[in-house]
CHARMM-style PDB file with segment names, atoms N, HN, CA, C and O in Angstrom:
ATOM      1  N   MET     1     -28.063  29.732   1.307  1.00  0.00      PROA
ATOM      2  CA  MET     1     -27.458  28.636   1.167  1.00  0.00      PROA
ATOM      3  C   MET     1     -27.322  26.764   1.509  1.00  0.00      PROA
ATOM      4  O   MET     1     -26.374  26.015   1.747  1.00  0.00      PROA
ATOM      5  N   LEU     2     -29.395  26.511   1.319  1.00  0.00      PROA
ATOM      6  HN  LEU     2     -30.165  27.119   1.126  1.00  0.00      PROA
ATOM      7  CA  LEU     2     -29.594  25.214   1.526  1.00  0.00      PROA
ATOM      8  C   LEU     2     -28.803  24.870  -0.143  1.00  0.00      PROA
ATOM      9  O   LEU     2     -27.778  24.200  -0.267  1.00  0.00      PROA
ATOM     10  N   LYS     3     -29.320  25.300  -0.918  1.00  0.00      PROA
ATOM     11  HN  LYS     3     -30.153  25.845  -0.816  1.00  0.00      PROA
ATOM     12  CA  LYS     3     -29.759  25.407  -2.296  1.00  0.00      PROA
ATOM     13  C   LYS     3     -27.577  25.157  -2.855  1.00  0.00      PROA
ATOM     14  O   LYS     3     -27.118  24.283  -3.590  1.00  0.00      PROA
ATOM     15  N   VAL     4     -27.152  25.780  -2.459  1.00  0.00      PROA
ATOM     16  HN  VAL     4     -27.525  26.491  -1.862  1.00  0.00      PROA
ATOM     17  CA  VAL     4     -25.694  25.755  -2.165  1.00  0.00      PROA
ATOM     18  C   VAL     4     -25.068  24.414  -1.632  1.00  0.00      PROA
ATOM     19  O   VAL     4     -24.264  23.859  -2.381  1.00  0.00      PROA
ATOM     20  N   ALA     5     -25.285  23.967  -0.698  1.00  0.00      PROA
ATOM     21  HN  ALA     5     -25.938  24.417  -0.089  1.00  0.00      PROA
ATOM     22  CA  ALA     5     -25.196  22.442  -0.140  1.00  0.00      PROA
ATOM     23  C   ALA     5     -25.294  21.461  -0.908  1.00  0.00      PROA
ATOM     24  O   ALA     5     -24.379  20.660  -1.097  1.00  0.00      PROA
ATOM     25  N   LEU     6     -26.548  21.401  -1.503  1.00  0.00      PROA
ATOM     26  HN  LEU     6     -27.292  22.051  -1.349  1.00  0.00      PROA
ATOM     27  CA  LEU     6     -27.525  20.489  -1.889  1.00  0.00      PROA
ATOM     28  C   LEU     6     -26.123  20.848  -3.265  1.00  0.00      PROA
ATOM     29  O   LEU     6     -25.034  21.090  -2.745  1.00  0.00      PROA
ATOM     30  N   ILE     7     -26.125  20.875  -4.455  1.00  0.00      PROA
ATOM     31  HN  ILE     7     -27.010  20.679  -4.877  1.00  0.00      PROA
ATOM     32  CA  ILE     7     -25.684  21.652  -5.134  1.00  0.00      PROA
ATOM     33  C   ILE     7     -24.333  21.122  -5.010  1.00  0.00      PROA
ATOM     34  O   ILE     7     -23.915  20.476  -5.970  1.00  0.00      PROA
ATOM     35  N   THR     8     -22.950  21.410  -3.164  1.00  0.00      PROA
ATOM     36  HN  THR     8     -23.289  21.935  -2.384  1.00  0.00      PROA
ATOM     37  CA  THR     8     -22.574  20.781  -3.183  1.00  0.00      PROA
ATOM     38  C   THR     8     -22.173  19.524  -3.630  1.00  0.00      PROA
ATOM     39  O   THR     8     -21.415  19.032  -4.467  1.00  0.00      PROA
ATOM     40  N   SER     9     -23.351  19.020  -2.335  1.00  0.00      PROA
ATOM     41  HN  SER     9     -23.967  19.419  -1.655  1.00  0.00      PROA
ATOM     42  CA  SER     9     -23.670  17.799  -2.084  1.00  0.00      PROA
ATOM     43  C   SER     9     -23.548  16.890  -3.748  1.00  0.00      PROA
ATOM     44  O   SER     9     -22.922  15.853  -3.970  1.00  0.00      PROA
ATOM     45  N   GLY    10     -24.120  17.458  -4.417  1.00  0.00      PROA
ATOM     46  HN  GLY    10     -24.629  18.300  -4.237  1.00  0.00      PROA
ATOM     47  CA  GLY    10     -24.565  16.327  -5.349  1.00  0.00      PROA
ATOM     48  C   GLY    10     -23.142  15.755  -6.479  1.00  0.00      PROA
ATOM     49  O   GLY    10     -22.744  14.691  -6.953  1.00  0.00      PROA
ATOM     50  N   ILE    11     -22.676  17.501  -6.511  1.00  0.00      PROA
ATOM     51  HN  ILE    11     -23.000  18.366  -6.126  1.00  0.00      PROA
ATOM     52  CA  ILE    11     -21.140  16.944  -7.557  1.00  0.00      PROA
ATOM     53  C   ILE    11     -19.925  16.539  -6.809  1.00  0.00      PROA
ATOM     54  O   ILE    11     -18.773  16.602  -7.236  1.00  0.00      PROA
ATOM     55  N   VAL    12     -20.369  16.050  -5.461  1.00  0.00      PROA
ATOM     56  HN  VAL    12     -21.306  15.999  -5.114  1.00  0.00      PROA
ATOM     57  CA  VAL    12     -19.912  15.314  -5.169  1.00  0.00      PROA
ATOM     58  C   VAL    12     -20.066  13.790  -4.455  1.00  0.00      PROA
ATOM     59  O   VAL    12     -19.639  13.334  -3.394  1.00  0.00      PROA
ATOM     60  N   ALA    13     -20.671  13.367  -5.267  1.00  0.00      PROA
ATOM     61  HN  ALA    13     -21.018  13.738  -6.129  1.00  0.00      PROA
ATOM     62  CA  ALA    13     -21.715  12.145  -5.260  1.00  0.00      PROA
ATOM     63  C   ALA    13     -21.315  12.141  -6.397  1.00  0.00      PROA
ATOM     64  O   ALA    13     -20.256  11.515  -6.427  1.00  0.00      PROA
ATOM     65  N   ILE    14     -21.695  12.639  -7.713  1.00  0.00      PROA
ATOM     66  HN  ILE    14     -22.556  13.147  -7.688  1.00  0.00      PROA
ATOM     67  CA  ILE    14     -20.989  12.703  -8.819  1.00  0.00      PROA
ATOM     68  C   ILE    14     -20.028  11.779  -8.789  1.00  0.00      PROA
ATOM     69  O   ILE    14     -20.144  10.560  -8.919  1.00  0.00      PROA
ATOM     70  N   SER    15     -19.152  12.370  -8.625  1.00  0.00      PROA
ATOM     71  HN  SER    15     -19.058  13.359  -8.519  1.00  0.00      PROA
ATOM     72  CA  SER    15     -17.804  12.283  -8.316  1.00  0.00      PROA
ATOM     73  C   SER    15     -17.537  11.501  -8.374  1.00  0.00      PROA
ATOM     74  O   SER    15     -17.317  10.773  -9.342  1.00  0.00      PROA
ATOM     75  N   ILE    16     -17.444  11.340  -7.106  1.00  0.00      PROA
ATOM     76  HN  ILE    16     -17.623  11.931  -6.320  1.00  0.00      PROA
ATOM     77  CA  ILE    16     -17.255   9.920  -6.049  1.00  0.00      PROA
ATOM     78  C   ILE    16     -17.989   8.181  -7.406  1.00  0.00      PROA
ATOM     79  O   ILE    16     -17.395   7.154  -7.734  1.00  0.00      PROA
ATOM     80  N   ALA    17     -19.437   8.691  -7.774  1.00  0.00      PROA
ATOM     81  HN  ALA    17     -19.919   9.526  -7.508  1.00  0.00      PROA
ATOM     82  CA  ALA    17     -19.538   7.293  -8.896  1.00  0.00      PROA
ATOM     83  C   ALA    17     -18.361   7.531  -9.772  1.00  0.00      PROA
ATOM     84  O   ALA    17     -17.375   6.793  -9.793  1.00  0.00      PROA
ATOM     85  N   LEU    18     -18.497   8.470 -10.406  1.00  0.00      PROA
ATOM     86  HN  LEU    18     -19.298   9.069 -10.389  1.00  0.00      PROA
ATOM     87  CA  LEU    18     -17.635   7.782 -11.510  1.00  0.00      PROA
ATOM     88  C   LEU    18     -15.904   8.138 -11.115  1.00  0.00      PROA
ATOM     89  O   LEU    18     -15.264   8.426 -12.126  1.00  0.00      PROA
ATOM     90  N   LEU    19     -15.338   8.148 -10.207  1.00  0.00      PROA
ATOM     91  HN  LEU    19     -15.858   7.914  -9.386  1.00  0.00      PROA
ATOM     92  CA  LEU    19     -14.310   7.565 -10.251  1.00  0.00      PROA
ATOM     93  C   LEU    19     -14.640   6.181  -9.560  1.00  0.00      PROA
ATOM     94  O   LEU    19     -13.843   5.256  -9.716  1.00  0.00      PROA
ATOM     95  N   CYS    20     -15.674   6.017  -8.873  1.00  0.00      PROA
ATOM     96  HN  CYS    20     -16.322   6.768  -8.746  1.00  0.00      PROA
ATOM     97  CA  CYS    20     -15.699   3.852  -9.378  1.00  0.00      PROA
ATOM     98  C   CYS    20     -16.183   2.652  -9.811  1.00  0.00      PROA
ATOM     99  O   CYS    20     -16.443   1.477  -9.551  1.00  0.00      PROA
ATOM    100  N   ILE    21     -16.167   4.158 -11.150  1.00  0.00      PROA
ATOM    101  HN  ILE    21     -15.956   5.113 -11.361  1.00  0.00      PROA
ATOM    102  CA  ILE    21     -16.975   3.116 -12.457  1.00  0.00      PROA
ATOM    103  C   ILE    21     -16.601   1.595 -12.507  1.00  0.00      PROA
ATOM    104  O   ILE    21     -17.401   0.681 -12.709  1.00  0.00      PROA
ATOM    105  N   LYS    22     -14.952   1.443 -12.241  1.00  0.00      PROA
ATOM    106  HN  LYS    22     -14.302   2.185 -12.077  1.00  0.00      PROA
ATOM    107  CA  LYS    22     -14.549   1.070 -12.189  1.00  0.00      PROA
ATOM    108  C   LYS    22     -13.686  -0.678 -11.324  1.00  0.00      PROA
ATOM    109  O   LYS    22     -13.039  -1.647 -11.722  1.00  0.00      PROA
ATOM    110  N   LEU    23     -14.200  -0.201 -10.120  1.00  0.00      PROA
ATOM    111  HN  LEU    23     -14.725   0.587  -9.796  1.00  0.00      PROA
ATOM    112  CA  LEU    23     -14.962  -0.817  -9.534  1.00  0.00      PROA
ATOM    113  C   LEU    23     -16.392  -1.459  -9.415  1.00  0.00      PROA
ATOM    114  O   LEU    23     -16.452  -2.398  -8.622  1.00  0.00      PROA
ATOM    115  N   ILE    24     -17.465  -1.142 -10.016  1.00  0.00      PROA
ATOM    116  HN  ILE    24     -17.416  -0.379 -10.660  1.00  0.00      PROA
ATOM    117  CA  ILE    24     -18.582  -1.413  -9.810  1.00  0.00      PROA
ATOM    118  C   ILE    24     -18.862  -2.057 -10.672  1.00  0.00      PROA
ATOM    119  O   ILE    24     -19.378  -3.154 -10.459  1.00  0.00      PROA
ATOM    120  N   VAL    25     -18.561  -1.487 -12.289  1.00  0.00      PROA
ATOM    121  HN  VAL    25     -18.142  -0.596 -12.462  1.00  0.00      PROA
ATOM    122  CA  VAL    25     -18.578  -2.728 -13.581  1.00  0.00      PROA
ATOM    123  C   VAL    25     -17.812  -3.790 -13.666  1.00  0.00      PROA
ATOM    124  O   VAL    25     -18.418  -4.771 -14.097  1.00  0.00      PROA
ATOM    125  N   LYS    26     -16.336  -4.017 -13.333  1.00  0.00      PROA
ATOM    126  HN  LYS    26     -15.844  -3.219 -12.983  1.00  0.00      PROA
ATOM    127  CA  LYS    26     -16.342  -4.931 -13.261  1.00  0.00      PROA
ATOM    128  C   LYS    26     -15.574  -6.096 -11.722  1.00  0.00      PROA
ATOM    129  O   LYS    26     -15.120  -5.643 -10.672  1.00  0.00      PROA
ATOM    130  N   PRO    27     -15.702  -8.175 -12.260  1.00  0.00      PROA
ATOM    131  CA  PRO    27     -15.884  -7.745 -12.083  1.00  0.00      PROA
ATOM    132  C   PRO    27     -13.999  -8.213 -10.975  1.00  0.00      PROA
ATOM    133  O   PRO    27     -12.824  -8.361 -11.313  1.00  0.00      PROA
ATOM    134  N   ASN    28     -14.804  -8.274  -9.592  1.00  0.00      PROA
ATOM    135  HN  ASN    28     -15.759  -8.154  -9.317  1.00  0.00      PROA
ATOM    136  CA  ASN    28     -13.421  -7.984  -8.197  1.00  0.00      PROA
ATOM    137  C   ASN    28     -12.759  -7.203  -8.988  1.00  0.00      PROA
ATOM    138  O   ASN    28     -11.580  -7.524  -9.139  1.00  0.00      PROA
ATOM    139  N   GLY    29     -13.352  -5.693  -9.903  1.00  0.00      PROA
ATOM    140  HN  GLY    29     -14.310  -5.432  -9.780  1.00  0.00      PROA
ATOM    141  CA  GLY    29     -12.069  -4.544 -10.437  1.00  0.00      PROA
ATOM    142  C   GLY    29     -11.713  -3.937  -8.159  1.00  0.00      PROA
ATOM    143  O   GLY    29     -12.151  -3.875  -7.011  1.00  0.00      PROA
ATOM    144  N   LYS    30     -10.489  -3.669  -9.216  1.00  0.00      PROA
ATOM    145  HN  LYS    30     -10.133  -3.720 -10.149  1.00  0.00      PROA
ATOM    146  CA  LYS    30      -9.589  -2.902  -8.260  1.00  0.00      PROA
ATOM    147  C   LYS    30      -8.535  -1.340  -8.944  1.00  0.00      PROA
ATOM    148  O   LYS    30      -7.894  -1.333  -9.995  1.00  0.00      PROA
ATOM    149  N   PHE    31      -8.608  -0.718  -8.408  1.00  0.00      PROA
ATOM    150  HN  PHE    31      -9.129  -0.723  -7.554  1.00  0.00      PROA
ATOM    151  CA  PHE    31      -7.040  -0.087  -8.491  1.00  0.00      PROA
ATOM    152  C   PHE    31      -6.422  -0.463  -8.415  1.00  0.00      PROA
ATOM    153  O   PHE    31      -6.330  -1.379  -7.598  1.00  0.00      PROA
ATOM    154  N   THR    32      -4.978   0.077  -9.570  1.00  0.00      PROA
ATOM    155  HN  THR    32      -5.053   0.821 -10.234  1.00  0.00      PROA
ATOM    156  CA  THR    32      -3.848  -0.264  -9.422  1.00  0.00      PROA
ATOM    157  C   THR    32      -2.785   0.326  -9.009  1.00  0.00      PROA
ATOM    158  O   THR    32      -2.677   1.536  -8.808  1.00  0.00      PROA
ATOM    159  N   SER    33      -1.815  -0.636  -8.840  1.00  0.00      PROA
ATOM    160  HN  SER    33      -1.903  -1.618  -9.004  1.00  0.00      PROA
ATOM    161  CA  SER    33      -0.844  -0.011  -8.257  1.00  0.00      PROA
ATOM    162  C   SER    33       0.260   1.209  -7.608  1.00  0.00      PROA
ATOM    163  O   SER    33       1.371   0.959  -7.139  1.00  0.00      PROA
ATOM    164  N   MET    34      -0.238   2.282  -7.698  1.00  0.00      PROA
ATOM    165  HN  MET    34      -1.140   2.485  -8.079  1.00  0.00      PROA
ATOM    166  CA  MET    34       1.098   3.243  -7.465  1.00  0.00      PROA
ATOM    167  C   MET    34       2.207   3.357  -7.216  1.00  0.00      PROA
ATOM    168  O   MET    34       2.869   4.360  -7.485  1.00  0.00      PROA
ATOM    169  N   HSD    35       2.591   2.434  -6.700  1.00  0.00      PROA
ATOM    170  HN  HSD    35       2.053   1.619  -6.481  1.00  0.00      PROA
ATOM    171  CA  HSD    35       4.089   2.054  -5.092  1.00  0.00      PROA
ATOM    172  C   HSD    35       4.588   1.431  -6.995  1.00  0.00      PROA
ATOM    173  O   HSD    35       4.250   0.503  -7.728  1.00  0.00      PROA
ATOM    174  N   ILE    36       5.557   2.637  -7.075  1.00  0.00      PROA
ATOM    175  HN  ILE    36       5.831   3.392  -6.479  1.00  0.00      PROA
ATOM    176  CA  ILE    36       7.140   2.371  -7.993  1.00  0.00      PROA
ATOM    177  C   ILE    36       7.195   0.468  -8.630  1.00  0.00      PROA
ATOM    178  O   ILE    36       7.042  -0.074  -9.725  1.00  0.00      PROA
ATOM    179  N   SER    37       7.444   0.083  -7.474  1.00  0.00      PROA
ATOM    180  HN  SER    37       7.568   0.524  -6.585  1.00  0.00      PROA
ATOM    181  CA  SER    37       8.480  -0.531  -7.268  1.00  0.00      PROA
ATOM    182  C   SER    37       7.408  -1.624  -8.401  1.00  0.00      PROA
ATOM    183  O   SER    37       7.889  -2.626  -8.930  1.00  0.00      PROA
ATOM    184  N   ASP    38       5.573  -1.089  -8.667  1.00  0.00      PROA
ATOM    185  HN  ASP    38       5.182  -0.275  -8.237  1.00  0.00      PROA
ATOM    186  CA  ASP    38       4.807  -3.299  -9.079  1.00  0.00      PROA
ATOM    187  C   ASP    38       4.543  -2.248 -10.524  1.00  0.00      PROA
ATOM    188  O   ASP    38       3.587  -2.666 -11.178  1.00  0.00      PROA
ATOM    189  N   ASN    39       5.244  -0.904 -11.170  1.00  0.00      PROA
ATOM    190  HN  ASN    39       6.021  -0.564 -10.639  1.00  0.00      PROA
ATOM    191  CA  ASN    39       5.368  -0.387 -12.030  1.00  0.00      PROA
ATOM    192  C   ASN    39       6.422  -1.760 -14.010  1.00  0.00      PROA
ATOM    193  O   ASN    39       7.488  -1.302 -14.422  1.00  0.00      PROA
ATOM    194  N   ARG    40       6.268  -2.127 -14.211  1.00  0.00      PROA
ATOM    195  HN  ARG    40       5.403  -2.498 -13.876  1.00  0.00      PROA
ATOM    196  CA  ARG    40       7.088  -2.772 -15.579  1.00  0.00      PROA
ATOM    197  C   ARG    40       7.639  -2.174 -15.597  1.00  0.00      PROA
ATOM    198  O   ARG    40       8.718  -2.117 -15.006  1.00  0.00      PROA
ATOM    199  N   GLU    41       6.796  -0.878 -16.813  1.00  0.00      PROA
ATOM    200  HN  GLU    41       5.920  -0.925 -17.293  1.00  0.00      PROA
ATOM    201  CA  GLU    41       8.158   0.143 -17.275  1.00  0.00      PROA
ATOM    202  C   GLU    41       9.175   0.260 -16.486  1.00  0.00      PROA
ATOM    203  O   GLU    41      10.270   0.354 -17.041  1.00  0.00      PROA
ATOM    204  N   MET    42       9.133   0.287 -15.116  1.00  0.00      PROA
ATOM    205  HN  MET    42       8.243   0.211 -14.665  1.00  0.00      PROA
ATOM    206  CA  MET    42       9.544   0.851 -13.505  1.00  0.00      PROA
ATOM    207  C   MET    42      10.762   0.263 -13.337  1.00  0.00      PROA
ATOM    208  O   MET    42      11.826   0.643 -12.846  1.00  0.00      PROA
ATOM    209  N   LYS    43      10.315  -0.923 -13.939  1.00  0.00      PROA
ATOM    210  HN  LYS    43       9.452  -1.232 -14.337  1.00  0.00      PROA
ATOM    211  CA  LYS    43      11.048  -2.545 -13.251  1.00  0.00      PROA
ATOM    212  C   LYS    43      11.572  -2.784 -14.451  1.00  0.00      PROA
ATOM    213  O   LYS    43      12.554  -3.377 -14.004  1.00  0.00      PROA
ATOM    214  N   LYS    44      11.759  -2.820 -15.762  1.00  0.00      PROA
ATOM    215  HN  LYS    44      10.961  -2.338 -16.124  1.00  0.00      PROA
ATOM    216  CA  LYS    44      12.490  -2.772 -16.653  1.00  0.00      PROA
ATOM    217  C   LYS    44      13.427  -1.407 -17.060  1.00  0.00      PROA
ATOM    218  O   LYS    44      14.266  -1.423 -17.961  1.00  0.00      PROA
ATOM    219  N   ARG    45      13.183  -0.491 -16.405  1.00  0.00      PROA
ATOM    220  HN  ARG    45      12.501  -0.477 -15.673  1.00  0.00      PROA
ATOM    221  CA  ARG    45      14.530   0.287 -16.142  1.00  0.00      PROA
ATOM    222  C   ARG    45      15.913   0.668 -14.919  1.00  0.00      PROA
ATOM    223  O   ARG    45      16.721   1.549 -14.624  1.00  0.00      PROA
ATOM    224  N   GLY    46      15.433  -0.769 -14.509  1.00  0.00      PROA
ATOM    225  HN  GLY    46      14.777  -1.485 -14.748  1.00  0.00      PROA
ATOM    226  CA  GLY    46      15.758  -0.659 -12.554  1.00  0.00      PROA
ATOM    227  C   GLY    46      15.748   0.560 -11.258  1.00  0.00      PROA
ATOM    228  O   GLY    46      16.460   0.942 -10.329  1.00  0.00      PROA
ATOM    229  N   ILE    47      14.599   0.819 -11.820  1.00  0.00      PROA
ATOM    230  HN  ILE    47      14.020   0.509 -12.575  1.00  0.00      PROA
ATOM    231  CA  ILE    47      13.667   1.960 -10.778  1.00  0.00      PROA
ATOM    232  C   ILE    47      13.423   1.700 -10.092  1.00  0.00      PROA
ATOM    233  O   ILE    47      12.231   1.533 -10.351  1.00  0.00      PROA
ATOM    234  N   HSD    48      13.545   1.409  -9.066  1.00  0.00      PROA
ATOM    235  HN  HSD    48      14.513   1.544  -8.856  1.00  0.00      PROA
ATOM    236  CA  HSD    48      12.961   1.176  -7.648  1.00  0.00      PROA
ATOM    237  C   HSD    48      12.088   2.025  -6.448  1.00  0.00      PROA
ATOM    238  O   HSD    48      12.498   3.174  -6.611  1.00  0.00      PROA
ATOM    239  N   CYS    49      11.232   2.059  -5.478  1.00  0.00      PROA
ATOM    240  HN  CYS    49      10.899   1.125  -5.345  1.00  0.00      PROA
ATOM    241  CA  CYS    49      11.480   3.608  -4.511  1.00  0.00      PROA
ATOM    242  C   CYS    49      12.475   3.423  -4.093  1.00  0.00      PROA
ATOM    243  O   CYS    49      13.236   2.456  -4.088  1.00  0.00      PROA
ATOM    244  N   VAL    50      12.504   4.578  -3.638  1.00  0.00      PROA
ATOM    245  HN  VAL    50      11.886   5.364  -3.643  1.00  0.00      PROA
ATOM    246  CA  VAL    50      13.921   5.335  -2.502  1.00  0.00      PROA
ATOM    247  C   VAL    50      14.115   4.528  -1.846  1.00  0.00      PROA
ATOM    248  O   VAL    50      15.294   4.174  -1.822  1.00  0.00      PROA
ATOM    249  N   GLN    51      13.435   3.995  -1.218  1.00  0.00      PROA
ATOM    250  HN  GLN    51      12.478   4.283  -1.237  1.00  0.00      PROA
ATOM    251  CA  GLN    51      13.797   3.596  -0.270  1.00  0.00      PROA
ATOM    252  C   GLN    51      14.475   1.881  -0.334  1.00  0.00      PROA
ATOM    253  O   GLN    51      15.457   1.616   0.359  1.00  0.00      PROA
ATOM    254  N   SER    52      13.861   0.861  -1.187  1.00  0.00      PROA
ATOM    255  HN  SER    52      13.063   1.076  -1.750  1.00  0.00      PROA
ATOM    256  CA  SER    52      15.088  -0.203  -1.884  1.00  0.00      PROA
ATOM    257  C   SER    52      16.343   0.860  -2.401  1.00  0.00      PROA
ATOM    258  O   SER    52      17.510   0.840  -2.011  1.00  0.00      PROA
ATOM    259  N   MET    53      15.961   1.432  -3.016  1.00  0.00      PROA
ATOM    260  HN  MET    53      15.013   1.447  -3.333  1.00  0.00      PROA
ATOM    261  CA  MET    53      17.897   2.288  -3.850  1.00  0.00      PROA
ATOM    262  C   MET    53      17.663   2.472  -2.812  1.00  0.00      PROA
ATOM    263  O   MET    53      16.478   2.763  -2.970  1.00  0.00      PROA
ATOM    264  N   ASP    54      17.900   2.593  -1.270  1.00  0.00      PROA
ATOM    265  HN  ASP    54      18.863   2.357  -1.141  1.00  0.00      PROA
ATOM    266  CA  ASP    54      18.948   3.737  -0.737  1.00  0.00      PROA
ATOM    267  C   ASP    54      20.213   1.900  -0.062  1.00  0.00      PROA
ATOM    268  O   ASP    54      21.388   1.564  -0.207  1.00  0.00      PROA
ATOM    269  N   ARG    55      19.046   1.341   0.585  1.00  0.00      PROA
ATOM    270  HN  ARG    55      18.091   1.614   0.702  1.00  0.00      PROA
ATOM    271  CA  ARG    55      18.843   0.208   1.289  1.00  0.00      PROA
ATOM    272  C   ARG    55      20.295  -1.022   0.377  1.00  0.00      PROA
ATOM    273  O   ARG    55      21.332  -1.601   0.698  1.00  0.00      PROA
ATOM    274  N   MET    56      19.266  -0.793  -1.066  1.00  0.00      PROA
ATOM    275  HN  MET    56      18.424  -0.322  -1.327  1.00  0.00      PROA
ATOM    276  CA  MET    56      21.302  -0.773  -2.169  1.00  0.00      PROA
ATOM    277  C   MET    56      22.096  -0.927  -1.970  1.00  0.00      PROA
ATOM    278  O   MET    56      22.860  -1.891  -1.954  1.00  0.00      PROA
ATOM    279  N   MET    57      22.118   0.954  -1.560  1.00  0.00      PROA
ATOM    280  HN  MET    57      21.497   1.737  -1.573  1.00  0.00      PROA
ATOM    281  CA  MET    57      23.273   1.814  -1.971  1.00  0.00      PROA
ATOM    282  C   MET    57      24.413   1.550  -0.925  1.00  0.00      PROA
ATOM    283  O   MET    57      25.642   1.583  -0.868  1.00  0.00      PROA
ATOM    284  N   ARG    58      22.891   1.158   0.192  1.00  0.00      PROA
ATOM    285  HN  ARG    58      21.892   1.132   0.146  1.00  0.00      PROA
ATOM    286  CA  ARG    58      24.840   0.661   2.330  1.00  0.00      PROA
ATOM    287  C   ARG    58      24.402  -0.180   2.157  1.00  0.00      PROA
ATOM    288  O   ARG    58      23.596  -0.353   3.071  1.00  0.00      PROA
ATOM    289  N   ARG    59      24.359  -1.434   1.089  1.00  0.00      PROA
ATOM    290  HN  ARG    59      25.014  -1.294   0.347  1.00  0.00      PROA
ATOM    291  CA  ARG    59      24.471  -2.775   1.651  1.00  0.00      PROA
ATOM    292  C   ARG    59      26.471  -2.595   1.317  1.00  0.00      PROA
ATOM    293  O   ARG    59      27.178  -1.751   0.767  1.00  0.00      PROA
ATOM    294  N   GLU    60      26.658  -3.644   1.876  1.00  0.00      PROA
ATOM    295  HN  GLU    60      26.084  -4.330   2.322  1.00  0.00      PROA
ATOM    296  CA  GLU    60      29.077  -3.893   1.368  1.00  0.00      PROA
ATOM    297  C   GLU    60      29.103  -4.719   0.116  1.00  0.00      PROA
ATOM    298  O   GLU    60      28.571  -5.698  -0.408  1.00  0.00      PROA
ATOM    299  N   ASN    61      30.040  -3.763  -0.086  1.00  0.00      PROA
ATOM    300  HN  ASN    61      30.472  -2.967   0.340  1.00  0.00      PROA
ATOM    301  CA  ASN    61      30.199  -4.547  -1.813  1.00  0.00      PROA
ATOM    302  C   ASN    61      30.781  -5.992  -2.122  1.00  0.00      PROA
ATOM    303  O   ASN    61      31.547  -5.672  -3.031  1.00  0.00      PROA
ATOM    304  N   PRO    62      30.910  -7.101  -2.011  1.00  0.00      PROA
ATOM    305  CA  PRO    62      31.370  -7.782  -2.340  1.00  0.00      PROA
ATOM    306  C   PRO    62      32.718  -7.815  -2.357  1.00  0.00      PROA
ATOM    307  O   PRO    62      33.416  -8.401  -1.530  1.00  0.00      PROA
ATOM    308  N   HSD    63      33.262  -6.922  -3.698  1.00  0.00      PROA
ATOM    309  HN  HSD    63      32.694  -6.446  -4.370  1.00  0.00      PROA
ATOM    310  CA  HSD    63      34.204  -6.992  -4.358  1.00  0.00      PROA
ATOM    311  C   HSD    63      34.652  -6.301  -4.379  1.00  0.00      PROA
ATOM    312  O   HSD    63      35.347  -5.912  -5.318  1.00  0.00      PROA
ATOM    313  N   LYS    64      34.417  -5.586  -2.932  1.00  0.00      PROA
ATOM    314  HN  LYS    64      33.853  -5.902  -2.170  1.00  0.00      PROA
ATOM    315  CA  LYS    64      35.839  -3.965  -2.730  1.00  0.00      PROA
ATOM    316  C   LYS    64      37.136  -4.773  -2.588  1.00  0.00      PROA
ATOM    317  O   LYS    64      37.467  -5.871  -2.141  1.00  0.00      PROA
ATOM    318  N   VAL    65      37.581  -3.964  -3.039  1.00  0.00      PROA
ATOM    319  HN  VAL    65      37.312  -3.071  -3.403  1.00  0.00      PROA
ATOM    320  CA  VAL    65      39.556  -4.077  -2.270  1.00  0.00      PROA
ATOM    321  C   VAL    65      39.424  -3.758  -0.745  1.00  0.00      PROA
ATOM    322  O   VAL    65      39.006  -2.903   0.036  1.00  0.00      PROA
ATOM    323  N   LYS    66      39.984  -4.867  -0.803  1.00  0.00      PROA
ATOM    324  HN  LYS    66      40.323  -5.561  -1.438  1.00  0.00      PROA
ATOM    325  CA  LYS    66      40.808  -4.998   0.882  1.00  0.00      PROA
ATOM    326  C   LYS    66      42.305  -4.015   0.643  1.00  0.00      PROA
ATOM    327  O   LYS    66      43.330  -4.295   0.022  1.00  0.00      PROA
ATOM    328  N   GLU    67      41.874  -2.614   1.520  1.00  0.00      PROA
ATOM    329  HN  GLU    67      41.041  -2.387   2.024  1.00  0.00      PROA
ATOM    330  CA  GLU    67      43.073  -1.971   1.661  1.00  0.00      PROA
ATOM    331  C   GLU    67      43.968  -1.857   3.000  1.00  0.00      PROA
ATOM    332  O   GLU    67      43.796  -2.386   4.098  1.00  0.00      PROA
ATOM    333  N   ARG    68      44.510  -1.392   2.755  1.00  0.00      PROA
ATOM    334  HN  ARG    68      44.650  -0.962   1.863  1.00  0.00      PROA
ATOM    335  CA  ARG    68      45.661  -1.189   4.882  1.00  0.00      PROA
ATOM    336  C   ARG    68      46.667  -1.061   5.295  1.00  0.00      PROA
ATOM    337  O   ARG    68      47.793  -1.498   5.056  1.00  0.00      PROA
ATOM    338  N   VAL    69      45.882   0.082   6.477  1.00  0.00      PROA
ATOM    339  HN  VAL    69      44.967   0.437   6.671  1.00  0.00      PROA
ATOM    340  CA  VAL    69      45.746   1.110   6.839  1.00  0.00      PROA
ATOM    341  C   VAL    69      46.757   1.852   7.372  1.00  0.00      PROA
ATOM    342  OT1 VAL    69      46.541   3.000   7.761  1.00  0.00      PROA
TER     343      VAL     69
END
């Protein structure tokens, strides 16, 4: 049982080290932002996060035609 725990701990430690290589090697290294609104290609296509898109769709349209009731 102890052998399996040590092997598992070793695999987890190696995995964490491999994930952190960019952070350790590069000065001021950091993970890139995973937010849609921070992605350059998504900005080009006009795609934003769901909350921003919902907020934009709920805004009052200043160009709407006023109707009589």
